[in-house]
N, CA, C and O atoms as a GROMACS GRO file, in nm:
protein
  440
    1MET      N    1  -1.586  -0.699  -0.082
    1MET     CA    2  -1.473  -0.660  -0.150
    1MET      C    3  -1.394  -0.537  -0.080
    1MET      O    4  -1.447  -0.437  -0.033
    2THR      N    5  -1.262  -0.565  -0.082
    2THR     CA    6  -1.179  -0.465  -0.037
    2THR      C    7  -1.055  -0.432  -0.125
    2THR      O    8  -1.038  -0.508  -0.220
    3TYR      N    9  -0.980  -0.347  -0.110
    3TYR     CA   10  -0.863  -0.325  -0.188
    3TYR      C   11  -0.737  -0.365  -0.103
    3TYR      O   12  -0.731  -0.353   0.019
    4VAL      N   13  -0.635  -0.415  -0.186
    4VAL     CA   14  -0.507  -0.474  -0.128
    4VAL      C   15  -0.391  -0.391  -0.178
    4VAL      O   16  -0.401  -0.342  -0.291
    5VAL      N   17  -0.281  -0.371  -0.107
    5VAL     CA   18  -0.165  -0.315  -0.157
    5VAL      C   19  -0.075  -0.426  -0.188
    5VAL      O   20  -0.057  -0.513  -0.103
    6THR      N   21  -0.012  -0.433  -0.309
    6THR     CA   22   0.064  -0.557  -0.352
    6THR      C   23   0.226  -0.498  -0.350
    6THR      O   24   0.265  -0.385  -0.323
    7GLU      N   25   0.298  -0.609  -0.387
    7GLU     CA   26   0.441  -0.582  -0.391
    7GLU      C   27   0.491  -0.473  -0.471
    7GLU      O   28   0.598  -0.418  -0.445
    8SER      N   29   0.411  -0.438  -0.575
    8SER     CA   30   0.455  -0.322  -0.654
    8SER      C   31   0.479  -0.184  -0.577
    8SER      O   32   0.542  -0.091  -0.627
    9CYS      N   33   0.418  -0.183  -0.441
    9CYS     CA   34   0.440  -0.057  -0.367
    9CYS      C   35   0.594  -0.060  -0.289
    9CYS      O   36   0.642   0.042  -0.238
   10ILE      N   37   0.658  -0.181  -0.289
   10ILE     CA   38   0.766  -0.193  -0.202
   10ILE      C   39   0.879  -0.111  -0.299
   10ILE      O   40   0.902  -0.123  -0.420
   11ARG      N   41   0.940  -0.025  -0.200
   11ARG     CA   42   1.044   0.073  -0.253
   11ARG      C   43   1.002   0.174  -0.342
   11ARG      O   44   1.083   0.254  -0.389
   12CYS      N   45   0.865   0.177  -0.373
   12CYS     CA   46   0.803   0.305  -0.447
   12CYS      C   47   0.754   0.382  -0.340
   12CYS      O   48   0.810   0.486  -0.305
   13LYS      N   49   0.643   0.332  -0.281
   13LYS     CA   50   0.571   0.426  -0.172
   13LYS      C   51   0.548   0.555  -0.201
   13LYS      O   52   0.590   0.648  -0.133
   14TYR      N   53   0.475   0.566  -0.311
   14TYR     CA   54   0.435   0.717  -0.352
   14TYR      C   55   0.350   0.783  -0.265
   14TYR      O   56   0.372   0.902  -0.240
   15MET      N   57   0.246   0.718  -0.209
   15MET     CA   58   0.147   0.770  -0.124
   15MET      C   59   0.045   0.866  -0.174
   15MET      O   60  -0.018   0.936  -0.094
   16ASP      N   61   0.026   0.873  -0.310
   16ASP     CA   62  -0.076   0.949  -0.359
   16ASP      C   63  -0.209   0.899  -0.312
   16ASP      O   64  -0.306   0.974  -0.300
   17CYS      N   65  -0.211   0.776  -0.286
   17CYS     CA   66  -0.354   0.702  -0.248
   17CYS      C   67  -0.396   0.748  -0.115
   17CYS      O   68  -0.516   0.741  -0.087
   18VAL      N   69  -0.307   0.799  -0.027
   18VAL     CA   70  -0.334   0.829   0.103
   18VAL      C   71  -0.415   0.953   0.118
   18VAL      O   72  -0.497   0.971   0.207
   19GLU      N   73  -0.384   1.045   0.017
   19GLU     CA   74  -0.463   1.184   0.000
   19GLU      C   75  -0.611   1.163  -0.027
   19GLU      O   76  -0.692   1.232   0.036
   20VAL      N   77  -0.652   1.074  -0.112
   20VAL     CA   78  -0.772   1.055  -0.152
   20VAL      C   79  -0.862   0.955  -0.074
   20VAL      O   80  -0.982   0.950  -0.102
   21CYS      N   81  -0.813   0.878   0.018
   21CYS     CA   82  -0.885   0.784   0.096
   21CYS      C   83  -0.974   0.854   0.191
   21CYS      O   84  -0.927   0.919   0.285
   22PRO      N   85  -1.119   0.842   0.168
   22PRO     CA   86  -1.212   0.905   0.263
   22PRO      C   87  -1.228   0.859   0.397
   22PRO      O   88  -1.291   0.923   0.481
   23VAL      N   89  -1.158   0.721   0.424
   23VAL     CA   90  -1.170   0.678   0.554
   23VAL      C   91  -1.039   0.641   0.613
   23VAL      O   92  -1.030   0.557   0.703
   24ASP      N   93  -0.935   0.707   0.560
   24ASP     CA   94  -0.815   0.681   0.620
   24ASP      C   95  -0.759   0.545   0.661
   24ASP      O   96  -0.707   0.530   0.771
   25CYS      N   97  -0.769   0.451   0.575
   25CYS     CA   98  -0.734   0.300   0.601
   25CYS      C   99  -0.606   0.265   0.551
   25CYS      O  100  -0.580   0.149   0.517
   26PHE      N  101  -0.519   0.366   0.543
   26PHE     CA  102  -0.374   0.326   0.497
   26PHE      C  103  -0.290   0.336   0.624
   26PHE      O  104  -0.306   0.419   0.713
   27TYR      N  105  -0.195   0.233   0.618
   27TYR     CA  106  -0.101   0.220   0.721
   27TYR      C  107   0.042   0.203   0.653
   27TYR      O  108   0.062   0.151   0.543
   28VAL      N  109   0.143   0.260   0.743
   28VAL     CA  110   0.281   0.291   0.661
   28VAL      C  111   0.382   0.188   0.730
   28VAL      O  112   0.384   0.173   0.852
   29GLY      N  113   0.452   0.130   0.654
   29GLY     CA  114   0.565   0.048   0.684
   29GLY      C  115   0.698   0.119   0.620
   29GLY      O  116   0.690   0.205   0.532
   30GLU      N  117   0.804   0.079   0.670
   30GLU     CA  118   0.932   0.116   0.632
   30GLU      C  119   0.944   0.148   0.478
   30GLU      O  120   0.995   0.252   0.437
   31ASN      N  121   0.888   0.042   0.390
   31ASN     CA  122   0.917   0.049   0.247
   31ASN      C  123   0.793   0.034   0.164
   31ASN      O  124   0.799   0.036   0.041
   32MET      N  125   0.674   0.018   0.235
   32MET     CA  126   0.542   0.019   0.140
   32MET      C  127   0.438   0.052   0.252
   32MET      O  128   0.465   0.074   0.370
   33LEU      N  129   0.313   0.050   0.194
   33LEU     CA  130   0.190   0.093   0.256
   33LEU      C  131   0.100  -0.029   0.256
   33LEU      O  132   0.120  -0.116   0.171
   34VAL      N  133   0.001  -0.044   0.347
   34VAL     CA  134  -0.096  -0.151   0.345
   34VAL      C  135  -0.233  -0.070   0.364
   34VAL      O  136  -0.241   0.046   0.405
   35ILE      N  137  -0.333  -0.150   0.328
   35ILE     CA  138  -0.481  -0.117   0.359
   35ILE      C  139  -0.530  -0.202   0.461
   35ILE      O  140  -0.514  -0.323   0.454
   36HIS      N  141  -0.601  -0.137   0.577
   36HIS     CA  142  -0.664  -0.219   0.669
   36HIS      C  143  -0.805  -0.279   0.608
   36HIS      O  144  -0.896  -0.199   0.585
   37PRO      N  145  -0.823  -0.410   0.584
   37PRO     CA  146  -0.936  -0.445   0.505
   37PRO      C  147  -1.077  -0.428   0.580
   37PRO      O  148  -1.182  -0.430   0.516
   38ASP      N  149  -1.076  -0.411   0.726
   38ASP     CA  150  -1.190  -0.385   0.792
   38ASP      C  151  -1.231  -0.246   0.785
   38ASP      O  152  -1.344  -0.212   0.818
   39GLU      N  153  -1.136  -0.154   0.740
   39GLU     CA  154  -1.172  -0.012   0.744
   39GLU      C  155  -1.201   0.032   0.610
   39GLU      O  156  -1.272   0.131   0.591
   40CYS      N  157  -1.145  -0.041   0.505
   40CYS     CA  158  -1.172  -0.007   0.349
   40CYS      C  159  -1.323  -0.019   0.326
   40CYS      O  160  -1.385  -0.120   0.359
   41ILE      N  161  -1.380   0.088   0.268
   41ILE     CA  162  -1.503   0.089   0.226
   41ILE      C  163  -1.543   0.052   0.082
   41ILE      O  164  -1.654   0.071   0.034
   42ASP      N  165  -1.429  -0.008   0.015
   42ASP     CA  166  -1.441  -0.038  -0.127
   42ASP      C  167  -1.492   0.068  -0.219
   42ASP      O  168  -1.569   0.042  -0.312
   43CYS      N  169  -1.446   0.195  -0.190
   43CYS     CA  170  -1.478   0.296  -0.275
   43CYS      C  171  -1.397   0.298  -0.411
   43CYS      O  172  -1.448   0.340  -0.514
   44GLY      N  173  -1.279   0.253  -0.405
   44GLY     CA  174  -1.190   0.237  -0.523
   44GLY      C  175  -1.115   0.357  -0.572
   44GLY      O  176  -1.046   0.359  -0.674
   45VAL      N  177  -1.134   0.457  -0.492
   45VAL     CA  178  -1.057   0.596  -0.542
   45VAL      C  179  -0.910   0.601  -0.536
   45VAL      O  180  -0.841   0.679  -0.603
   46CYS      N  181  -0.863   0.510  -0.450
   46CYS     CA  182  -0.714   0.493  -0.427
   46CYS      C  183  -0.647   0.419  -0.545
   46CYS      O  184  -0.534   0.453  -0.578
   47GLU      N  185  -0.717   0.310  -0.614
   47GLU     CA  186  -0.658   0.244  -0.718
   47GLU      C  187  -0.604   0.323  -0.830
   47GLU      O  188  -0.489   0.301  -0.870
   48PRO      N  189  -0.672   0.407  -0.881
   48PRO     CA  190  -0.623   0.491  -0.996
   48PRO      C  191  -0.526   0.588  -0.969
   48PRO      O  192  -0.459   0.634  -1.062
   49GLU      N  193  -0.507   0.632  -0.833
   49GLU     CA  194  -0.404   0.723  -0.788
   49GLU      C  195  -0.260   0.684  -0.775
   49GLU      O  196  -0.164   0.761  -0.774
   50CYS      N  197  -0.260   0.539  -0.765
   50CYS     CA  198  -0.128   0.472  -0.742
   50CYS      C  199  -0.034   0.478  -0.868
   50CYS      O  200  -0.063   0.409  -0.966
   51PRO      N  201   0.073   0.556  -0.869
   51PRO     CA  202   0.142   0.549  -0.990
   51PRO      C  203   0.230   0.404  -1.013
   51PRO      O  204   0.281   0.372  -1.120
   52ALA      N  205   0.237   0.338  -0.909
   52ALA     CA  206   0.298   0.203  -0.913
   52ALA      C  207   0.209   0.101  -0.948
   52ALA      O  208   0.254  -0.013  -0.956
   53GLU      N  209   0.074   0.126  -0.972
   53GLU     CA  210  -0.029   0.033  -1.000
   53GLU      C  211  -0.022  -0.081  -0.894
   53GLU      O  212  -0.036  -0.197  -0.933
   54ALA      N  213   0.000  -0.051  -0.754
   54ALA     CA  214   0.008  -0.141  -0.656
   54ALA      C  215  -0.100  -0.184  -0.580
   54ALA      O  216  -0.087  -0.270  -0.493
   55ILE      N  217  -0.223  -0.121  -0.610
   55ILE     CA  218  -0.340  -0.132  -0.545
   55ILE      C  219  -0.443  -0.201  -0.628
   55ILE      O  220  -0.480  -0.145  -0.732
   56VAL      N  221  -0.494  -0.318  -0.594
   56VAL     CA  222  -0.591  -0.396  -0.666
   56VAL      C  223  -0.700  -0.450  -0.578
   56VAL      O  224  -0.680  -0.466  -0.458
   57PRO      N  225  -0.817  -0.480  -0.635
   57PRO     CA  226  -0.922  -0.532  -0.551
   57PRO      C  227  -0.883  -0.659  -0.501
   57PRO      O  228  -0.796  -0.725  -0.556
   58ASP      N  229  -0.948  -0.700  -0.392
   58ASP     CA  230  -0.900  -0.836  -0.335
   58ASP      C  231  -0.949  -0.952  -0.440
   58ASP      O  232  -0.902  -1.065  -0.428
   59SER      N  233  -1.036  -0.926  -0.534
   59SER     CA  234  -1.086  -1.029  -0.626
   59SER      C  235  -0.984  -1.051  -0.727
   59SER      O  236  -0.997  -1.142  -0.809
   60ASP      N  237  -0.890  -0.978  -0.727
   60ASP     CA  238  -0.775  -0.972  -0.841
   60ASP      C  239  -0.672  -1.086  -0.796
   60ASP      O  240  -0.640  -1.098  -0.677
   61ASP      N  241  -0.621  -1.169  -0.896
   61ASP     CA  242  -0.528  -1.277  -0.863
   61ASP      C  243  -0.408  -1.228  -0.782
   61ASP      O  244  -0.359  -1.296  -0.691
   62ARG      N  245  -0.361  -1.106  -0.820
   62ARG     CA  246  -0.244  -1.047  -0.755
   62ARG      C  247  -0.254  -1.008  -0.622
   62ARG      O  248  -0.155  -0.968  -0.561
   63ALA      N  249  -0.380  -1.017  -0.566
   63ALA     CA  250  -0.411  -0.988  -0.424
   63ALA      C  251  -0.388  -1.080  -0.337
   63ALA      O  252  -0.358  -1.058  -0.220
   64ALA      N  253  -0.404  -1.201  -0.395
   64ALA     CA  254  -0.418  -1.332  -0.318
   64ALA      C  255  -0.298  -1.347  -0.202
   64ALA      O  256  -0.322  -1.374  -0.084
   65ALA      N  257  -0.174  -1.325  -0.253
   65ALA     CA  258  -0.059  -1.333  -0.160
   65ALA      C  259  -0.039  -1.227  -0.065
   65ALA      O  260   0.036  -1.242   0.031
   66TRP      N  261  -0.117  -1.099  -0.091
   66TRP     CA  262  -0.089  -0.984  -0.003
   66TRP      C  263  -0.208  -0.943   0.087
   66TRP      O  264  -0.199  -0.853   0.171
   67GLY      N  265  -0.324  -1.015   0.063
   67GLY     CA  266  -0.426  -0.965   0.147
   67GLY      C  267  -0.411  -0.989   0.301
   67GLY      O  268  -0.454  -0.908   0.383
   68GLU      N  269  -0.347  -1.106   0.337
   68GLU     CA  270  -0.322  -1.135   0.484
   68GLU      C  271  -0.214  -1.050   0.532
   68GLU      O  272  -0.218  -1.012   0.650
   69LEU      N  273  -0.119  -1.017   0.459
   69LEU     CA  274   0.000  -0.931   0.490
   69LEU      C  275  -0.043  -0.793   0.524
   69LEU      O  276   0.001  -0.732   0.621
   70ASN      N  277  -0.137  -0.743   0.432
   70ASN     CA  278  -0.215  -0.615   0.463
   70ASN      C  279  -0.294  -0.607   0.592
   70ASN      O  280  -0.289  -0.507   0.664
   71ARG      N  281  -0.363  -0.704   0.617
   71ARG     CA  282  -0.441  -0.732   0.745
   71ARG      C  283  -0.342  -0.723   0.870
   71ARG      O  284  -0.353  -0.647   0.966
   72GLN      N  285  -0.246  -0.815   0.848
   72GLN     CA  286  -0.136  -0.827   0.973
   72GLN      C  287  -0.069  -0.701   0.986
   72GLN      O  288  -0.059  -0.663   1.103
   73TYR      N  289  -0.020  -0.625   0.895
   73TYR     CA  290   0.053  -0.505   0.927
   73TYR      C  291  -0.020  -0.392   0.942
   73TYR      O  292   0.038  -0.297   0.994
   74ALA      N  293  -0.154  -0.376   0.903
   74ALA     CA  294  -0.233  -0.269   0.936
   74ALA      C  295  -0.270  -0.262   1.076
   74ALA      O  296  -0.312  -0.156   1.123
   75GLY      N  297  -0.256  -0.375   1.149
   75GLY     CA  298  -0.265  -0.390   1.300
   75GLY      C  299  -0.165  -0.356   1.372
   75GLY      O  300  -0.176  -0.351   1.494
   76THR      N  301  -0.045  -0.326   1.304
   76THR     CA  302   0.076  -0.293   1.394
   76THR      C  303   0.141  -0.179   1.341
   76THR      O  304   0.204  -0.113   1.425
   77TRP      N  305   0.144  -0.136   1.219
   77TRP     CA  306   0.201  -0.021   1.165
   77TRP      C  307   0.116   0.105   1.199
   77TRP      O  308  -0.004   0.096   1.229
   78PRO      N  309   0.186   0.225   1.192
   78PRO     CA  310   0.094   0.359   1.231
   78PRO      C  311   0.021   0.391   1.103
   78PRO      O  312   0.064   0.368   0.990
   79ASN      N  313  -0.104   0.450   1.135
   79ASN     CA  314  -0.204   0.500   1.038
   79ASN      C  315  -0.144   0.626   0.978
   79ASN      O  316  -0.088   0.713   1.044
   80ILE      N  317  -0.160   0.628   0.846
   80ILE     CA  318  -0.116   0.750   0.770
   80ILE      C  319  -0.222   0.822   0.692
   80ILE      O  320  -0.287   0.766   0.604
   81THR      N  321  -0.238   0.945   0.726
   81THR     CA  322  -0.345   1.023   0.665
   81THR      C  323  -0.320   1.134   0.564
   81THR      O  324  -0.412   1.188   0.503
   82ARG      N  325  -0.183   1.170   0.550
   82ARG     CA  326  -0.136   1.270   0.456
   82ARG      C  327  -0.008   1.204   0.388
   82ARG      O  328   0.079   1.134   0.439
   83LYS      N  329  -0.024   1.245   0.267
   83LYS     CA  330   0.094   1.202   0.178
   83LYS      C  331   0.232   1.266   0.217
   83LYS      O  332   0.246   1.387   0.236
   84GLY      N  333   0.329   1.176   0.228
   84GLY     CA  334   0.456   1.218   0.252
   84GLY      C  335   0.547   1.207   0.132
   84GLY      O  336   0.500   1.173   0.023
   85GLU      N  337   0.677   1.235   0.148
   85GLU     CA  338   0.766   1.231   0.040
   85GLU      C  339   0.806   1.090   0.004
   85GLU      O  340   0.858   1.019   0.090
   86PRO      N  341   0.784   1.044  -0.116
   86PRO     CA  342   0.828   0.910  -0.167
   86PRO      C  343   0.992   0.901  -0.150
   86PRO      O  344   1.065   0.999  -0.136
   87PRO      N  345   1.033   0.766  -0.156
   87PRO     CA  346   1.183   0.756  -0.139
   87PRO      C  347   1.236   0.839  -0.272
   87PRO      O  348   1.167   0.859  -0.372
   88ASP      N  349   1.356   0.880  -0.256
   88ASP     CA  350   1.432   0.932  -0.365
   88ASP      C  351   1.442   0.862  -0.488
   88ASP      O  352   1.435   0.917  -0.598
   89ASP      N  353   1.460   0.730  -0.465
   89ASP     CA  354   1.471   0.625  -0.580
   89ASP      C  355   1.350   0.560  -0.623
   89ASP      O  356   1.356   0.467  -0.703
   90ALA      N  357   1.230   0.605  -0.574
   90ALA     CA  358   1.094   0.561  -0.601
   90ALA      C  359   1.083   0.526  -0.755
   90ALA      O  360   1.051   0.412  -0.788
   91ASP      N  361   1.108   0.619  -0.845
   91ASP     CA  362   1.102   0.602  -0.984
   91ASP      C  363   1.199   0.488  -1.048
   91ASP      O  364   1.171   0.434  -1.155
   92VAL      N  365   1.306   0.458  -0.980
   92VAL     CA  366   1.394   0.361  -1.023
   92VAL      C  367   1.329   0.228  -0.992
   92VAL      O  368   1.342   0.137  -1.074
   93TRP      N  369   1.258   0.208  -0.877
   93TRP     CA  370   1.177   0.083  -0.843
   93TRP      C  371   1.048   0.072  -0.896
   93TRP      O  372   0.994  -0.038  -0.885
   94LYS      N  373   0.989   0.160  -0.951
   94LYS     CA  374   0.871   0.153  -1.016
   94LYS      C  375   0.866   0.041  -1.140
   94LYS      O  376   0.950   0.045  -1.230
   95GLY      N  377   0.776  -0.042  -1.138
   95GLY     CA  378   0.774  -0.145  -1.235
   95GLY      C  379   0.869  -0.260  -1.225
   95GLY      O  380   0.859  -0.351  -1.307
   96LYS      N  381   0.953  -0.265  -1.138
   96LYS     CA  382   1.039  -0.361  -1.118
   96LYS      C  383   0.955  -0.488  -1.061
   96LYS      O  384   0.861  -0.469  -0.984
   97GLU      N  385   0.989  -0.606  -1.098
   97GLU     CA  386   0.912  -0.726  -1.059
   97GLU      C  387   1.005  -0.790  -0.935
   97GLU      O  388   1.118  -0.750  -0.907
   98ASP      N  389   0.939  -0.890  -0.870
   98ASP     CA  390   0.987  -0.968  -0.775
   98ASP      C  391   1.041  -0.903  -0.663
   98ASP      O  392   1.150  -0.942  -0.621
   99LYS      N  393   0.979  -0.800  -0.602
   99LYS     CA  394   1.018  -0.711  -0.492
   99LYS      C  395   0.982  -0.774  -0.370
   99LYS      O  396   1.016  -0.712  -0.269
  100ALA      N  397   0.921  -0.881  -0.354
  100ALA     CA  398   0.852  -0.928  -0.236
  100ALA      C  399   0.977  -0.965  -0.133
  100ALA      O  400   0.962  -0.956  -0.011
  101LYS      N  401   1.074  -0.998  -0.181
  101LYS     CA  402   1.201  -1.040  -0.106
  101LYS      C  403   1.260  -0.906  -0.027
  101LYS      O  404   1.343  -0.916   0.064
  102LEU      N  405   1.212  -0.791  -0.069
  102LEU     CA  406   1.271  -0.656  -0.029
  102LEU      C  407   1.188  -0.609   0.079
  102LEU      O  408   1.228  -0.513   0.146
  103PHE      N  409   1.061  -0.671   0.107
  103PHE     CA  410   0.958  -0.636   0.205
  103PHE      C  411   1.031  -0.612   0.336
  103PHE      O  412   1.109  -0.700   0.374
  104SER      N  413   1.015  -0.497   0.414
  104SER     CA  414   1.051  -0.480   0.555
  104SER      C  415   0.917  -0.485   0.633
  104SER      O  416   0.813  -0.432   0.592
  105PRO      N  417   0.930  -0.555   0.754
  105PRO     CA  418   0.831  -0.564   0.837
  105PRO      C  419   0.827  -0.433   0.938
  105PRO      O  420   0.732  -0.408   1.012
  106GLU      N  421   0.927  -0.367   0.928
  106GLU     CA  422   0.954  -0.247   1.031
  106GLU      C  423   0.844  -0.142   0.996
  106GLU      O  424   0.810  -0.123   0.879
  107PRO      N  425   0.789  -0.073   1.102
  107PRO     CA  426   0.699   0.030   1.085
  107PRO      C  427   0.760   0.153   1.014
  107PRO      O  428   0.881   0.171   1.030
  108GLY      N  429   0.699   0.229   0.947
  108GLY     CA  430   0.734   0.360   0.881
  108GLY      C  431   0.693   0.479   0.986
  108GLY      O  432   0.656   0.458   1.101
  109THR      N  433   0.704   0.595   0.931
  109THR     CA  434   0.671   0.725   0.999
  109THR      C  435   0.546   0.781   0.945
  109THR      O  436   0.542   0.809   0.825
  110ALA      N  437   0.450   0.798   1.014
  110ALA     CA  438   0.330   0.877   0.974
  110ALA      C  439   0.354   1.020   0.962
  110ALA      O  440   0.262   1.095   0.930
   0.00000   0.00000   0.00000
């Protein structure tokens, strides 16, 4: 089992999860984070840290559509090891549904 970042992260990108990850398996895009499934050790410490509740185990139904996206972009986006500043409007986007259409494939800044 591994953990997956889902669409709830899009436009929120709080990054609290990055600080607690013992293996630095988070990668940063323009408007969301992803977890590299081959680096994740399944410890689960990131899941409760996410204010947007965007991180789920890959066994969760919500992970199905996002597992491959996490793998793909973890291979191209920069690794992030320290929490940065979330977007100014993160709280506005928290809890909104159907954010998949807002996904940006562009890399973020670590």
